[in-house]
Structures are given as C-alpha cells and as structure tokens.
MARBA-863001 format. One record per atom (N, C-alpha, C): residue number from 0; residue in one letter; chain; atom name; y, z, x. Coordinates in Angstrom, 2 decimals, always signed. Example, Ala and Ser with C-alpha at 12.3 -4.5 7.8 and 13.67 -1.06 7.14 Angstrom:
+-----+--------+--------+-------+---------+---------+---------+
: num : residu : chaine : atome :      yy :      zz :      xx :
+-----+--------+--------+-------+---------+---------+---------+
:   0 :      A :      A :     N :   -5.69 :   +7.80 :  +13.19 :
:   0 :      A :      A :    CA :   -4.50 :   +7.80 :  +12.30 :
:   0 :      A :      A :     C :   -3.30 :   +7.80 :  +13.20 :
:   1 :      S :      A :     N :   -2.25 :   +7.08 :  +12.85 :
:   1 :      S :      A :    CA :   -1.06 :   +7.14 :  +13.67 :
:   1 :      S :      A :     C :   +0.03 :   +7.87 :  +12.90 :
+-----+--------+--------+-------+---------+---------+---------+
***
This chain:
+-----+--------+--------+-------+---------+---------+---------+
: num : residu : chaine : atome :      yy :      zz :      xx :
+-----+--------+--------+-------+---------+---------+---------+
:   0 :      M :      A :     N :  -34.37 :  -55.12 :   +5.16 :
:   0 :      M :      A :    CA :  -33.49 :  -54.61 :   +6.25 :
:   0 :      M :      A :     C :  -32.92 :  -53.31 :   +5.64 :
:   1 :      H :      A :     N :  -33.18 :  -52.27 :   +6.45 :
:   1 :      H :      A :    CA :  -32.72 :  -50.89 :   +6.03 :
:   1 :      H :      A :     C :  -31.60 :  -50.40 :   +6.91 :
:   2 :      R :      A :     N :  -30.49 :  -50.09 :   +6.40 :
:   2 :      R :      A :    CA :  -29.44 :  -49.56 :   +7.27 :
:   2 :      R :      A :     C :  -29.62 :  -48.16 :   +7.37 :
:   3 :      S :      A :     N :  -29.39 :  -47.57 :   +8.61 :
:   3 :      S :      A :    CA :  -29.54 :  -46.18 :   +8.80 :
:   3 :      S :      A :     C :  -28.09 :  -45.60 :   +8.66 :
:   4 :      V :      A :     N :  -28.06 :  -44.41 :   +8.07 :
:   4 :      V :      A :    CA :  -26.81 :  -43.73 :   +7.85 :
:   4 :      V :      A :     C :  -26.87 :  -42.49 :   +8.81 :
:   5 :      P :      A :     N :  -25.79 :  -42.23 :   +9.48 :
:   5 :      P :      A :    CA :  -25.79 :  -41.08 :  +10.39 :
:   5 :      P :      A :     C :  -26.10 :  -39.85 :   +9.48 :
:   6 :      L :      A :     N :  -26.80 :  -38.89 :  +10.15 :
:   6 :      L :      A :    CA :  -27.25 :  -37.71 :   +9.43 :
:   6 :      L :      A :     C :  -26.18 :  -36.82 :   +8.87 :
:   7 :      G :      A :     N :  -25.13 :  -36.72 :   +9.56 :
:   7 :      G :      A :    CA :  -23.95 :  -35.88 :   +9.07 :
:   7 :      G :      A :     C :  -23.40 :  -36.56 :   +7.83 :
:   8 :      A :      A :     N :  -23.26 :  -37.84 :   +7.74 :
:   8 :      A :      A :    CA :  -22.69 :  -38.52 :   +6.59 :
:   8 :      A :      A :     C :  -23.66 :  -38.42 :   +5.31 :
:   9 :      A :      A :     N :  -24.95 :  -38.38 :   +5.53 :
:   9 :      A :      A :    CA :  -25.96 :  -38.21 :   +4.54 :
:   9 :      A :      A :     C :  -25.89 :  -36.86 :   +3.99 :
:  10 :      V :      A :     N :  -25.72 :  -35.86 :   +4.78 :
:  10 :      V :      A :    CA :  -25.64 :  -34.52 :   +4.35 :
:  10 :      V :      A :     C :  -24.24 :  -34.29 :   +3.55 :
:  11 :      R :      A :     N :  -23.23 :  -34.85 :   +4.03 :
:  11 :      R :      A :    CA :  -21.89 :  -34.66 :   +3.26 :
:  11 :      R :      A :     C :  -22.05 :  -35.35 :   +2.05 :
:  12 :      R :      A :     N :  -22.66 :  -36.51 :   +1.98 :
:  12 :      R :      A :    CA :  -22.79 :  -37.29 :   +0.77 :
:  12 :      R :      A :     C :  -23.63 :  -36.52 :   -0.35 :
:  13 :      R :      A :     N :  -24.81 :  -35.89 :   +0.15 :
:  13 :      R :      A :    CA :  -25.58 :  -35.12 :   -0.75 :
:  13 :      R :      A :     C :  -24.87 :  -33.92 :   -1.40 :
:  14 :      A :      A :     N :  -24.09 :  -33.25 :   -0.35 :
:  14 :      A :      A :    CA :  -23.34 :  -32.05 :   -0.78 :
:  14 :      A :      A :     C :  -22.25 :  -32.44 :   -1.89 :
:  15 :      F :      A :     N :  -21.61 :  -33.60 :   -1.62 :
:  15 :      F :      A :    CA :  -20.65 :  -34.16 :   -2.59 :
:  15 :      F :      A :     C :  -21.19 :  -34.41 :   -3.87 :
:  16 :      V :      A :     N :  -22.42 :  -35.04 :   -3.94 :
:  16 :      V :      A :    CA :  -23.06 :  -35.42 :   -5.19 :
:  16 :      V :      A :     C :  -23.48 :  -34.13 :   -5.90 :
:  17 :      K :      A :     N :  -24.01 :  -33.14 :   -5.20 :
:  17 :      K :      A :    CA :  -24.46 :  -31.89 :   -5.78 :
:  17 :      K :      A :     C :  -23.24 :  -31.17 :   -6.39 :
:  18 :      N :      A :     N :  -22.13 :  -31.10 :   -5.59 :
:  18 :      N :      A :    CA :  -20.94 :  -30.40 :   -6.13 :
:  18 :      N :      A :     C :  -20.39 :  -31.12 :   -7.35 :
:  19 :      L :      A :     N :  -20.47 :  -32.48 :   -7.33 :
:  19 :      L :      A :    CA :  -19.96 :  -33.19 :   -8.48 :
:  19 :      L :      A :     C :  -20.84 :  -32.93 :   -9.62 :
:  20 :      A :      A :     N :  -22.23 :  -32.91 :   -9.50 :
:  20 :      A :      A :    CA :  -22.95 :  -32.52 :  -10.63 :
:  20 :      A :      A :     C :  -22.71 :  -31.16 :  -11.22 :
:  21 :      M :      A :     N :  -22.46 :  -30.21 :  -10.26 :
:  21 :      M :      A :    CA :  -22.22 :  -28.81 :  -10.68 :
:  21 :      M :      A :     C :  -20.88 :  -28.84 :  -11.47 :
:  22 :      A :      A :     N :  -19.93 :  -29.48 :  -11.03 :
:  22 :      A :      A :    CA :  -18.59 :  -29.49 :  -11.70 :
:  22 :      A :      A :     C :  -18.63 :  -30.10 :  -13.04 :
:  23 :      A :      A :     N :  -19.50 :  -31.20 :  -13.15 :
:  23 :      A :      A :    CA :  -19.76 :  -31.82 :  -14.46 :
:  23 :      A :      A :     C :  -20.43 :  -30.91 :  -15.46 :
:  24 :      A :      A :     N :  -21.38 :  -30.17 :  -14.94 :
:  24 :      A :      A :    CA :  -22.08 :  -29.13 :  -15.83 :
:  24 :      A :      A :     C :  -21.17 :  -28.09 :  -16.24 :
:  25 :      M :      A :     N :  -20.41 :  -27.57 :  -15.31 :
:  25 :      M :      A :    CA :  -19.42 :  -26.51 :  -15.67 :
:  25 :      M :      A :     C :  -18.38 :  -26.93 :  -16.67 :
:  26 :      T :      A :     N :  -17.90 :  -28.17 :  -16.66 :
:  26 :      T :      A :    CA :  -16.87 :  -28.62 :  -17.55 :
:  26 :      T :      A :     C :  -17.50 :  -28.79 :  -18.89 :
:  27 :      A :      A :     N :  -18.83 :  -29.12 :  -18.90 :
:  27 :      A :      A :    CA :  -19.53 :  -29.28 :  -20.18 :
:  27 :      A :      A :     C :  -19.76 :  -27.96 :  -20.88 :
:  28 :      V :      A :     N :  -20.00 :  -26.92 :  -20.09 :
:  28 :      V :      A :    CA :  -20.26 :  -25.58 :  -20.60 :
:  28 :      V :      A :     C :  -19.01 :  -24.83 :  -20.98 :
:  29 :      L :      A :     N :  -17.93 :  -24.87 :  -20.25 :
:  29 :      L :      A :    CA :  -16.73 :  -24.05 :  -20.42 :
:  29 :      L :      A :     C :  -16.15 :  -24.17 :  -21.78 :
:  30 :      P :      A :     N :  -15.88 :  -25.46 :  -22.25 :
:  30 :      P :      A :    CA :  -15.31 :  -25.50 :  -23.60 :
:  30 :      P :      A :     C :  -16.12 :  -24.90 :  -24.66 :
:  31 :      L :      A :     N :  -17.46 :  -24.94 :  -24.49 :
:  31 :      L :      A :    CA :  -18.41 :  -24.26 :  -25.42 :
:  31 :      L :      A :     C :  -18.20 :  -22.80 :  -25.45 :
:  32 :      R :      A :     N :  -18.12 :  -22.23 :  -24.27 :
:  32 :      R :      A :    CA :  -17.97 :  -20.80 :  -24.23 :
:  32 :      R :      A :     C :  -16.57 :  -20.34 :  -24.86 :
:  33 :      R :      A :     N :  -15.52 :  -21.11 :  -24.59 :
:  33 :      R :      A :    CA :  -14.20 :  -20.79 :  -25.06 :
:  33 :      R :      A :     C :  -14.25 :  -20.90 :  -26.56 :
:  34 :      S :      A :     N :  -14.93 :  -21.90 :  -27.20 :
:  34 :      S :      A :    CA :  -14.93 :  -21.99 :  -28.59 :
:  34 :      S :      A :     C :  -15.74 :  -20.86 :  -29.30 :
:  35 :      Q :      A :     N :  -16.73 :  -20.35 :  -28.58 :
:  35 :      Q :      A :    CA :  -17.45 :  -19.25 :  -29.14 :
:  35 :      Q :      A :     C :  -16.72 :  -18.01 :  -29.10 :
:  36 :      A :      A :     N :  -15.85 :  -17.82 :  -28.19 :
:  36 :      A :      A :    CA :  -15.19 :  -16.65 :  -27.95 :
:  36 :      A :      A :     C :  -13.91 :  -16.47 :  -28.86 :
:  37 :      S :      A :     N :  -13.34 :  -17.68 :  -29.28 :
:  37 :      S :      A :    CA :  -12.16 :  -17.57 :  -30.06 :
:  37 :      S :      A :     C :  -12.51 :  -17.13 :  -31.43 :
:  38 :      E :      A :     N :  -11.61 :  -16.42 :  -32.08 :
:  38 :      E :      A :    CA :  -11.93 :  -15.89 :  -33.39 :
:  38 :      E :      A :     C :  -11.35 :  -16.85 :  -34.38 :
:  39 :      P :      A :     N :  -11.91 :  -16.79 :  -35.61 :
:  39 :      P :      A :    CA :  -11.43 :  -17.70 :  -36.67 :
:  39 :      P :      A :     C :  -10.02 :  -17.38 :  -36.99 :
:  40 :      P :      A :     N :   -9.30 :  -18.21 :  -37.69 :
:  40 :      P :      A :    CA :   -7.90 :  -17.96 :  -38.14 :
:  40 :      P :      A :     C :   -7.93 :  -16.88 :  -39.24 :
:  41 :      H :      A :     N :   -6.74 :  -16.28 :  -39.28 :
:  41 :      H :      A :    CA :   -6.48 :  -15.28 :  -40.44 :
:  41 :      H :      A :     C :   -6.17 :  -16.11 :  -41.62 :
:  42 :      L :      A :     N :   -6.62 :  -15.69 :  -42.84 :
:  42 :      L :      A :    CA :   -6.40 :  -16.26 :  -44.15 :
:  42 :      L :      A :     C :   -5.01 :  -16.19 :  -44.49 :
:  43 :      E :      A :     N :   -4.43 :  -17.25 :  -44.76 :
:  43 :      E :      A :    CA :   -2.96 :  -17.27 :  -45.20 :
:  43 :      E :      A :     C :   -2.96 :  -17.02 :  -46.67 :
:  44 :      V :      A :     N :   -1.92 :  -16.34 :  -47.10 :
:  44 :      V :      A :    CA :   -1.82 :  -16.09 :  -48.55 :
:  44 :      V :      A :     C :   -1.50 :  -17.27 :  -49.34 :
:  45 :      K :      A :     N :   -1.01 :  -18.31 :  -48.65 :
:  45 :      K :      A :    CA :   -0.74 :  -19.63 :  -49.34 :
:  45 :      K :      A :     C :   -1.85 :  -20.59 :  -49.31 :
:  46 :      D :      A :     N :   -2.97 :  -20.16 :  -48.70 :
:  46 :      D :      A :    CA :   -4.17 :  -21.01 :  -48.72 :
:  46 :      D :      A :     C :   -4.56 :  -21.13 :  -50.18 :
:  47 :      P :      A :     N :   -5.06 :  -22.36 :  -50.64 :
:  47 :      P :      A :    CA :   -5.42 :  -22.54 :  -52.00 :
:  47 :      P :      A :     C :   -6.49 :  -21.59 :  -52.51 :
:  48 :      A :      A :     N :   -7.50 :  -21.29 :  -51.68 :
:  48 :      A :      A :    CA :   -8.49 :  -20.31 :  -52.13 :
:  48 :      A :      A :     C :   -7.94 :  -18.90 :  -52.20 :
:  49 :      A :      A :     N :   -7.07 :  -18.54 :  -51.28 :
:  49 :      A :      A :    CA :   -6.44 :  -17.22 :  -51.40 :
:  49 :      A :      A :     C :   -5.51 :  -17.04 :  -52.60 :
:  50 :      S :      A :     N :   -4.80 :  -18.15 :  -52.87 :
:  50 :      S :      A :    CA :   -3.95 :  -18.15 :  -54.00 :
:  50 :      S :      A :     C :   -4.63 :  -18.03 :  -55.37 :
:  51 :      A :      A :     N :   -5.71 :  -18.72 :  -55.44 :
:  51 :      A :      A :    CA :   -6.58 :  -18.73 :  -56.65 :
:  51 :      A :      A :     C :   -7.15 :  -17.35 :  -56.89 :
:  52 :      L :      A :     N :   -7.33 :  -16.56 :  -55.89 :
:  52 :      L :      A :    CA :   -7.84 :  -15.15 :  -56.14 :
:  52 :      L :      A :     C :   -6.76 :  -14.05 :  -55.98 :
:  53 :      G :      A :     N :   -5.54 :  -14.47 :  -55.79 :
:  53 :      G :      A :    CA :   -4.50 :  -13.49 :  -55.62 :
:  53 :      G :      A :     C :   -4.47 :  -12.58 :  -54.38 :
:  54 :      Y :      A :     N :   -5.05 :  -13.25 :  -53.35 :
:  54 :      Y :      A :    CA :   -5.07 :  -12.54 :  -52.09 :
:  54 :      Y :      A :     C :   -3.79 :  -12.06 :  -51.50 :
:  55 :      V :      A :     N :   -3.69 :  -10.75 :  -51.09 :
:  55 :      V :      A :    CA :   -2.47 :  -10.34 :  -50.40 :
:  55 :      V :      A :     C :   -2.91 :   -9.62 :  -49.09 :
:  56 :      E :      A :     N :   -2.12 :   -9.57 :  -48.11 :
:  56 :      E :      A :    CA :   -2.56 :   -8.98 :  -46.86 :
:  56 :      E :      A :     C :   -2.22 :   -7.52 :  -46.89 :
:  57 :      D :      A :     N :   -1.37 :   -7.05 :  -47.86 :
:  57 :      D :      A :    CA :   -1.05 :   -5.59 :  -48.01 :
:  57 :      D :      A :     C :   -1.28 :   -5.30 :  -49.40 :
:  58 :      V :      A :     N :   -2.08 :   -4.36 :  -49.77 :
:  58 :      V :      A :    CA :   -2.47 :   -4.06 :  -51.16 :
:  58 :      V :      A :     C :   -1.30 :   -3.55 :  -51.92 :
:  59 :      A :      A :     N :   -0.14 :   -3.12 :  -51.31 :
:  59 :      A :      A :    CA :   +1.12 :   -2.83 :  -51.93 :
:  59 :      A :      A :     C :   +1.67 :   -3.99 :  -52.63 :
:  60 :      Q :      A :     N :   +1.37 :   -5.27 :  -52.26 :
:  60 :      Q :      A :    CA :   +2.04 :   -6.41 :  -52.71 :
:  60 :      Q :      A :     C :   +1.17 :   -6.99 :  -54.02 :
:  61 :      V :      A :     N :   +0.22 :   -6.28 :  -54.45 :
:  61 :      V :      A :    CA :   -0.57 :   -6.72 :  -55.63 :
:  61 :      V :      A :     C :   +0.32 :   -6.76 :  -56.80 :
:  62 :      E :      A :     N :   +0.30 :   -7.87 :  -57.56 :
:  62 :      E :      A :    CA :   +1.09 :   -8.03 :  -58.85 :
:  62 :      E :      A :     C :   +0.34 :   -7.33 :  -59.92 :
:  63 :      L :      A :     N :   +0.57 :   -6.15 :  -60.27 :
:  63 :      L :      A :    CA :   -0.09 :   -5.38 :  -61.30 :
:  63 :      L :      A :     C :   -0.22 :   -6.04 :  -62.60 :
:  64 :      K :      A :     N :   +0.88 :   -6.69 :  -63.06 :
:  64 :      K :      A :    CA :   +0.88 :   -7.39 :  -64.35 :
:  64 :      K :      A :     C :   +0.03 :   -8.58 :  -64.39 :
:  65 :      K :      A :     N :   -0.01 :   -9.26 :  -63.18 :
:  65 :      K :      A :    CA :   -0.84 :  -10.43 :  -63.10 :
:  65 :      K :      A :     C :   -2.46 :  -10.08 :  -62.95 :
:  66 :      Y :      A :     N :   -2.62 :   -8.98 :  -62.34 :
:  66 :      Y :      A :    CA :   -4.06 :   -8.50 :  -62.07 :
:  66 :      Y :      A :     C :   -4.23 :   -7.13 :  -62.61 :
:  67 :      P :      A :     N :   -4.25 :   -6.91 :  -63.90 :
:  67 :      P :      A :    CA :   -4.44 :   -5.62 :  -64.41 :
:  67 :      P :      A :     C :   -5.82 :   -4.95 :  -64.21 :
:  68 :      A :      A :     N :   -6.75 :   -5.71 :  -63.64 :
:  68 :      A :      A :    CA :   -8.09 :   -5.23 :  -63.28 :
:  68 :      A :      A :     C :   -8.05 :   -4.49 :  -61.89 :
:  69 :      Y :      A :     N :   -6.99 :   -4.57 :  -61.32 :
:  69 :      Y :      A :    CA :   -6.79 :   -3.98 :  -60.02 :
:  69 :      Y :      A :     C :   -7.14 :   -2.41 :  -60.10 :
:  70 :      I :      A :     N :   -7.87 :   -1.82 :  -59.25 :
:  70 :      I :      A :    CA :   -8.17 :   -0.47 :  -59.34 :
:  70 :      I :      A :     C :   -7.37 :   +0.19 :  -58.04 :
:  71 :      K :      A :     N :   -6.68 :   +1.15 :  -58.39 :
:  71 :      K :      A :    CA :   -5.89 :   +1.92 :  -57.36 :
:  71 :      K :      A :     C :   -6.86 :   +2.26 :  -56.20 :
:  72 :      G :      A :     N :   -6.53 :   +2.06 :  -54.95 :
:  72 :      G :      A :    CA :   -7.34 :   +2.45 :  -53.82 :
:  72 :      G :      A :     C :   -8.34 :   +1.30 :  -53.37 :
:  73 :      S :      A :     N :   -8.54 :   +0.32 :  -54.09 :
:  73 :      S :      A :    CA :   -9.30 :   -0.79 :  -53.72 :
:  73 :      S :      A :     C :   -8.63 :   -1.65 :  -52.69 :
:  74 :      T :      A :     N :   -9.32 :   -1.91 :  -51.63 :
:  74 :      T :      A :    CA :   -8.78 :   -2.79 :  -50.55 :
:  74 :      T :      A :     C :   -9.93 :   -3.62 :  -50.04 :
:  75 :      C :      A :     N :   -9.64 :   -4.51 :  -49.19 :
:  75 :      C :      A :    CA :  -10.70 :   -5.36 :  -48.57 :
:  75 :      C :      A :     C :  -11.56 :   -4.37 :  -47.84 :
:  76 :      E :      A :     N :  -11.03 :   -3.49 :  -47.17 :
:  76 :      E :      A :    CA :  -11.89 :   -2.46 :  -46.36 :
:  76 :      E :      A :     C :  -12.95 :   -1.79 :  -47.19 :
:  77 :      N :      A :     N :  -12.78 :   -1.64 :  -48.42 :
:  77 :      N :      A :    CA :  -13.93 :   -0.93 :  -49.20 :
:  77 :      N :      A :     C :  -14.58 :   -1.95 :  -50.22 :
:  78 :      C :      A :     N :  -14.43 :   -3.14 :  -49.88 :
:  78 :      C :      A :    CA :  -15.06 :   -4.24 :  -50.72 :
:  78 :      C :      A :     C :  -16.45 :   -4.58 :  -50.12 :
:  79 :      L :      A :     N :  -17.33 :   -4.85 :  -51.07 :
:  79 :      L :      A :    CA :  -18.69 :   -5.16 :  -50.82 :
:  79 :      L :      A :     C :  -18.88 :   -6.56 :  -50.01 :
:  80 :      L :      A :     N :  -17.79 :   -7.39 :  -50.24 :
:  80 :      L :      A :    CA :  -17.88 :   -8.74 :  -49.60 :
:  80 :      L :      A :     C :  -17.39 :   -8.75 :  -48.25 :
:  81 :      L :      A :     N :  -16.71 :   -7.76 :  -47.78 :
:  81 :      L :      A :    CA :  -16.17 :   -7.68 :  -46.35 :
:  81 :      L :      A :     C :  -17.31 :   -7.61 :  -45.36 :
:  82 :      Q :      A :     N :  -17.16 :   -8.39 :  -44.30 :
:  82 :      Q :      A :    CA :  -18.27 :   -8.40 :  -43.23 :
:  82 :      Q :      A :     C :  -17.64 :   -8.02 :  -41.93 :
:  83 :      G :      A :     N :  -18.43 :   -8.04 :  -40.92 :
:  83 :      G :      A :    CA :  -17.92 :   -7.85 :  -39.45 :
:  83 :      G :      A :     C :  -17.99 :   -6.37 :  -39.10 :
:  84 :      T :      A :     N :  -17.39 :   -6.08 :  -38.04 :
:  84 :      T :      A :    CA :  -17.45 :   -4.72 :  -37.33 :
:  84 :      T :      A :     C :  -16.31 :   -3.77 :  -37.91 :
:  85 :      T :      A :     N :  -16.75 :   -2.66 :  -38.31 :
:  85 :      T :      A :    CA :  -15.79 :   -1.65 :  -38.74 :
:  85 :      T :      A :     C :  -14.88 :   -1.38 :  -37.63 :
:  86 :      G :      A :     N :  -13.63 :   -1.14 :  -38.04 :
:  86 :      G :      A :    CA :  -12.50 :   -0.88 :  -37.05 :
:  86 :      G :      A :     C :  -11.65 :   -1.98 :  -36.77 :
:  87 :      A :      A :     N :  -12.10 :   -3.20 :  -36.97 :
:  87 :      A :      A :    CA :  -11.24 :   -4.37 :  -36.71 :
:  87 :      A :      A :     C :  -10.32 :   -4.55 :  -37.90 :
:  88 :      H :      A :     N :   -8.96 :   -4.88 :  -37.64 :
:  88 :      H :      A :    CA :   -8.00 :   -5.00 :  -38.74 :
:  88 :      H :      A :     C :   -8.21 :   -6.30 :  -39.51 :
:  89 :      Y :      A :     N :   -8.72 :   -7.40 :  -38.90 :
:  89 :      Y :      A :    CA :   -9.07 :   -8.59 :  -39.58 :
:  89 :      Y :      A :     C :  -10.51 :   -8.85 :  -39.46 :
:  90 :      R :      A :     N :  -11.25 :   -9.05 :  -40.55 :
:  90 :      R :      A :    CA :  -12.68 :   -9.31 :  -40.56 :
:  90 :      R :      A :     C :  -13.06 :  -10.41 :  -41.49 :
:  91 :      P :      A :     N :  -14.28 :  -10.99 :  -41.34 :
:  91 :      P :      A :    CA :  -14.68 :  -12.10 :  -42.19 :
:  91 :      P :      A :     C :  -14.99 :  -11.45 :  -43.64 :
:  92 :      C :      A :     N :  -14.80 :  -12.36 :  -44.62 :
:  92 :      C :      A :    CA :  -15.11 :  -12.07 :  -46.07 :
:  92 :      C :      A :     C :  -16.01 :  -13.29 :  -46.55 :
:  93 :      S :      A :     N :  -17.03 :  -12.99 :  -47.22 :
:  93 :      S :      A :    CA :  -17.89 :  -13.94 :  -47.84 :
:  93 :      S :      A :     C :  -17.19 :  -14.92 :  -48.84 :
:  94 :      L :      A :     N :  -16.05 :  -14.46 :  -49.35 :
:  94 :      L :      A :    CA :  -15.31 :  -15.35 :  -50.29 :
:  94 :      L :      A :     C :  -14.51 :  -16.49 :  -49.58 :
:  95 :      F :      A :     N :  -14.16 :  -16.17 :  -48.34 :
:  95 :      F :      A :    CA :  -13.39 :  -17.10 :  -47.57 :
:  95 :      F :      A :     C :  -13.99 :  -17.45 :  -46.19 :
:  96 :      P :      A :     N :  -15.01 :  -18.32 :  -46.23 :
:  96 :      P :      A :    CA :  -15.80 :  -18.62 :  -45.05 :
:  96 :      P :      A :     C :  -14.87 :  -19.27 :  -43.97 :
:  97 :      G :      A :     N :  -15.10 :  -18.83 :  -42.76 :
:  97 :      G :      A :    CA :  -14.35 :  -19.40 :  -41.62 :
:  97 :      G :      A :     C :  -12.95 :  -18.81 :  -41.45 :
:  98 :      K :      A :     N :  -12.56 :  -17.84 :  -42.29 :
:  98 :      K :      A :    CA :  -11.29 :  -17.20 :  -42.20 :
:  98 :      K :      A :     C :  -11.46 :  -15.61 :  -42.05 :
:  99 :      L :      A :     N :  -10.39 :  -15.02 :  -41.58 :
:  99 :      L :      A :    CA :  -10.54 :  -13.52 :  -41.57 :
:  99 :      L :      A :     C :   -9.49 :  -13.05 :  -42.42 :
: 100 :      V :      A :     N :   -9.86 :  -11.93 :  -43.06 :
: 100 :      V :      A :    CA :   -8.92 :  -11.26 :  -44.12 :
: 100 :      V :      A :     C :   -8.45 :   -9.86 :  -43.49 :
: 101 :      S :      A :     N :   -7.33 :   -9.50 :  -43.98 :
: 101 :      S :      A :    CA :   -6.85 :   -8.20 :  -43.58 :
: 101 :      S :      A :     C :   -7.55 :   -6.99 :  -44.33 :
: 102 :      V :      A :     N :   -8.07 :   -6.02 :  -43.60 :
: 102 :      V :      A :    CA :   -8.69 :   -4.89 :  -44.32 :
: 102 :      V :      A :     C :   -7.73 :   -4.17 :  -45.18 :
: 103 :      S :      A :     N :   -6.49 :   -4.34 :  -44.98 :
: 103 :      S :      A :    CA :   -5.41 :   -3.66 :  -45.88 :
: 103 :      S :      A :     C :   -5.10 :   -4.49 :  -47.07 :
: 104 :      G :      A :     N :   -5.75 :   -5.71 :  -47.18 :
: 104 :      G :      A :    CA :   -5.53 :   -6.68 :  -48.26 :
: 104 :      G :      A :     C :   -6.24 :   -6.37 :  -49.47 :
: 105 :      W :      A :     N :   -6.25 :   -7.33 :  -50.40 :
: 105 :      W :      A :    CA :   -6.89 :   -7.23 :  -51.67 :
: 105 :      W :      A :     C :   -6.85 :   -8.62 :  -52.29 :
: 106 :      C :      A :     N :   -7.98 :   -8.97 :  -53.07 :
: 106 :      C :      A :    CA :   -8.00 :  -10.15 :  -53.93 :
: 106 :      C :      A :     C :   -8.75 :   -9.73 :  -55.27 :
: 107 :      S :      A :     N :   -8.60 :  -10.56 :  -56.25 :
: 107 :      S :      A :    CA :   -9.26 :  -10.40 :  -57.46 :
: 107 :      S :      A :     C :  -10.77 :  -10.47 :  -57.37 :
: 108 :      G :      A :     N :  -11.38 :  -10.92 :  -56.25 :
: 108 :      G :      A :    CA :  -12.80 :  -11.01 :  -56.11 :
: 108 :      G :      A :     C :  -13.40 :   -9.67 :  -55.59 :
: 109 :      W :      A :     N :  -12.45 :   -8.61 :  -55.38 :
: 109 :      W :      A :    CA :  -12.85 :   -7.27 :  -54.96 :
: 109 :      W :      A :     C :  -14.14 :   -6.80 :  -55.69 :
: 110 :      S :      A :     N :  -15.06 :   -6.33 :  -54.97 :
: 110 :      S :      A :    CA :  -16.34 :   -5.61 :  -55.52 :
: 110 :      S :      A :     C :  -16.55 :   -4.29 :  -54.93 :
: 111 :      A :      A :     N :  -16.74 :   -3.36 :  -55.73 :
: 111 :      A :      A :    CA :  -16.98 :   -2.03 :  -55.13 :
: 111 :      A :      A :     C :  -18.25 :   -2.01 :  -54.19 :
: 112 :      E :      A :     N :  -18.11 :   -1.35 :  -53.04 :
: 112 :      E :      A :    CA :  -19.27 :   -1.04 :  -52.26 :
: 112 :      E :      A :     C :  -20.31 :   -0.26 :  -52.96 :
: 113 :      I :      A :     N :  -21.56 :   -0.57 :  -52.66 :
: 113 :      I :      A :    CA :  -22.60 :   +0.16 :  -53.38 :
: 113 :      I :      A :     C :  -23.02 :   +1.43 :  -52.55 :
+-----+--------+--------+-------+---------+---------+---------+
***
C-alpha cells in the first residue's frame, strides 16, 4: 500500500533536506577555514624552549654577561633560521615550531644569514 504525498509537500520536504545537507556541509567546512586562517601564537619569553635559548622580544633586553657570544646588530630579522614573509613583525622560526618570534628579538640560536 503506497500513500501518496501531495506534490507541494514533497517539494518542500526535498528543499528542506537539501538545505539541511548544505548547512551540515558548511558547518563542517567553516571551522576548518577558520583554523587555517588563524596565525600561530607568539613565543612567550617564559616558554621553556625560549628560556633555554635566552629568547627576548627586544634585542635591547639581551643579557650580555649571560650571552657573551651576542653580536651587536644580530636580531631574529637577520637570522638564517627565521622563516615567513618579509615585513611581518612576528614570523615563524625553525627553532620554535608552531610559534612566532619577534623580528626585533634575539636568542642564542642566532645564525648569520648566508
């Protein structure tokens, strides 16, 4: 026994199911797009990895007695390990994966650009 559904109700039901499927797809994609667009956190000077290498966000804060190998004028900006796009104030560094360092900063892992 087959029940017939009025044509208008069937069309509304199909439209509802189609819209529901589209909404589900969009909610699945939107969080992914947001997470790709957000930038990694800035490296905190109190982070254990940062502390171990004497990272500072401003090169003027380098403790010269503690880091006598510091070379005047060396900053994250002119370090071989700095990555990312020139011009950004915070950029990725291969020493601190998943974090951004200040281009005005310095750490004992500094390596001269070639």
